[in-house]
Steps between C-alpha positions, in 0.01 A plus 500: 500500500400755230148525359612340180661223700172443686304496178748271330507263794118472495490474120761228485328314777183463294261669267218558751254768405534615867868583440539879529753489218257337267228745610737782417580344166126467426451865594791608275336311210176674577684835502631429146153420382335800670747744349455382141767237479876556491463812280251659739722428803801632310312822433415532868874472587588742219253753635682487832846557339587130551470393138871429477474254789201319346678494164792310661255231607373455145836517322754225512767553765494593871185632661531837673357491855193691606441601859189433705434877511518513116248212485262677733540828311436334163219264590338720764486447877144370486584234240799378702287497817233295326762246385643494854161412641447226237845348565480536874810714517583846627502795255886521530555130440257509200680796339833332563378170363355666187833686456669160488234313305400743225846518340517115499141466369544753223837352408359150470203620293723689247762252383740669256334829560179401325185627676210254469146619484156343482484125517883470507517713812217307668671171417824624652324630810308174542817298462676696772198485732464125459857447615482750780786717614749209481433485123563874460839470663627220272764611256 
């Protein structure tokens, strides 16, 4: 079973805070906040020549994929390792999980290509966190 399959299986089986998928989701939300919101994270991707990929997550339409290596390059090895420790996952699984989660998370937070900020962003993040990973995956 793939990493996404494992995370999905755990997420759909419950919304336990011990679920590695939900821990990874919480870490992804923390990343957004630590990097200055969606705009700050977008700038980080842009600085690593991945702005076009991030832009696809914000705009309506299909999300372009990002690789685990691109995630590690953009966010930094230390940041990914810290998230891995918090989630109880390996570095590779964490980078792969973030490569799958971040496009979904950014896409959900930017309906119609509108980037929320301030309290609207925090409300969106809180809403996604309260429902766990299963909520993020709903269409």
